[in-house]
C-alpha positions in Angstrom: -23.0 14.3 7.1 -19.4 14.2 5.6 -17.0 16.8 6.9 -16.5 19.6 4.8 -12.3 19.2 4.7 -13.2 15.2 3.5 -15.9 16.7 0.8 -13.1 19.0 -0.4 -10.5 16.3 -0.9 -12.8 13.9 -2.7 -13.3 16.9 -5.1 -9.6 17.4 -5.5 -8.5 14.0 -6.1 -11.8 12.1 -7.7 -13.2 8.7 -6.8 -16.8 7.9 -5.4 -18.3 10.0 -2.7 -20.6 8.6 -0.3 -24.1 9.8 -1.1 -25.6 8.8 2.3 -23.2 11.2 4.0 -23.7 14.4 2.0 -26.9 16.0 0.5 -27.0 16.2 -3.2 -27.1 20.2 -3.2 -24.4 20.3 -0.8 -22.2 18.4 -3.2 -23.3 20.1 -6.2 -22.4 23.6 -4.6 -19.1 22.4 -3.2 -18.3 21.0 -6.9 -19.1 24.2 -8.3 -16.8 26.2 -5.7 -14.2 23.4 -6.8 -14.6 24.4 -10.5 -16.2 20.9 -11.3 -19.0 20.8 -13.6 -22.4 18.8 -11.8 -24.7 16.7 -13.6 -27.4 14.7 -11.8 -28.6 11.5 -13.3 -32.2 10.8 -12.2 -32.1 6.9 -12.3 -35.7 6.0 -10.3 -37.7 4.9 -13.2 -34.4 2.8 -14.9 -35.0 -0.9 -14.6 -32.2 -2.1 -17.0 -28.5 -0.9 -17.7 -29.9 0.8 -21.2 -32.5 2.8 -19.3 -29.5 3.9 -17.0 -27.2 4.7 -19.7 -30.3 6.7 -21.0 -30.5 8.8 -17.9 -26.7 9.5 -18.3 -27.3 10.5 -21.7 -30.0 13.0 -21.0 -28.1 14.4 -17.8 -24.5 14.5 -19.7 -26.0 15.5 -22.9 -23.7 13.0 -24.6 -23.9 12.9 -28.4 -26.4 11.6 -30.8 -24.0 8.4 -31.9 -23.8 7.1 -28.2 -23.9 3.7 -28.7 -25.2 2.8 -25.1 -22.9 0.1 -24.4 -20.1 0.0 -21.3 -17.3 0.6 -24.0 -19.2 3.7 -25.5 -20.2 5.0 -22.0 -17.0 4.9 -20.8 -15.7 6.8 -23.9 -18.3 9.5 -23.6 -17.5 10.0 -20.1 -13.8 10.6 -20.7 -14.8 12.9 -23.6 -16.7 14.6 -21.0 -14.5 15.0 -18.4 -11.8 16.4 -20.8 -14.2 19.0 -22.0 -14.5 20.4 -18.6 -12.1 23.1 -17.4 -11.4 20.9 -14.0 -13.5 18.0 -14.1 -17.0 16.7 -13.3 -19.2 15.6 -10.1 -21.7 12.8 -11.4 -24.6 12.2 -8.9 -26.8 9.0 -9.8 -29.8 10.0 -8.1 -32.1 6.8 -6.8 -30.0 4.1 -8.6 -32.1 1.2 -7.8 -29.0 -1.4 -7.2 -31.0 -3.5 -5.0 -32.9 -4.6 -7.8 -32.3 -8.1 -9.2 -32.9 -7.2 -12.4 -30.1 -4.2 -12.1 -28.0 -5.4 -9.7 -25.2 -6.7 -11.9 -25.7 -3.8 -14.6 -25.5 -1.4 -11.5 -22.1 -2.7 -10.6 -20.6 -3.1 -14.1 -22.0 1.1 -14.5 -19.9 1.9 -11.2 -16.8 -0.2 -12.2 -16.8 2.0 -15.4 -17.2 5.3 -13.3 -14.4 4.0 -11.3 -12.1 3.5 -14.4 -12.8 7.2 -15.6 -11.7 8.4 -12.1 -8.2 6.7 -13.1 -8.8 8.4 -16.6 -9.3 11.6 -15.1 -6.3 11.5 -12.9 -4.0 10.7 -16.0 -5.1 13.8 -17.9 -5.2 16.6 -15.3 -8.6 16.2 -14.4 -11.1 15.4 -11.8 -14.0 12.9 -11.6 -16.1 12.1 -8.9 -19.0 10.1 -8.3 -21.6 9.9 -5.8 -24.6 7.0 -6.0 -27.9 7.3 -4.1 -28.8 4.0 -3.7 -32.6 3.3 -3.7 -32.7 -0.5 -2.9 -35.5 -2.5 -4.8 -38.5 -1.3 -6.8 -41.5 -1.6 -5.4 -43.3 -4.5 -6.4 -46.3 -3.3 -9.1 -49.6 -3.0 -7.9 -52.2 -5.3 -9.7 -54.0 -3.5 -12.3 -52.2 -0.8 -12.3 -49.6 -0.1 -15.5 -45.8 0.9 -14.3 -45.0 4.5 -15.3 -43.2 4.5 -18.3 -39.6 5.3 -18.5 -40.6 8.5 -20.3 -42.7 9.4 -17.5 -45.3 10.3 -19.8 -48.9 9.6 -18.9 -50.1 7.0 -21.7 -53.8 7.2 -21.3 
């Protein structure tokens, strides 16, 4: 696990938090103690950029007019950081960045997050993001329909 001092430095300065070295609940508690808001983005069923962005919208409560492209993602994330007293920790849970259909989009989303770190610093806020990489989605089982993104049972 990540040393408490290193975690506190990241929560103070902003940037990417190595999710493989800290548990989500530990990061959330440390963020709260540091005065940062914590939002967890559930990405397990997301198989495209738009699905990941919908998961972010759900976790962060973006406005209805969110455009769903990377520029709108950047703008809304910057607004969200500014809306917080000190800043924000955004945790991407089970992002399938190793999935060939999502790999490039995941990189682009994380590049936007890195740009928001710079924005936050220049506005006296902190933005931290962590990514729990989940590799590739499992191959579908023959005769079994995949779970829809909404999680609802369609039968």
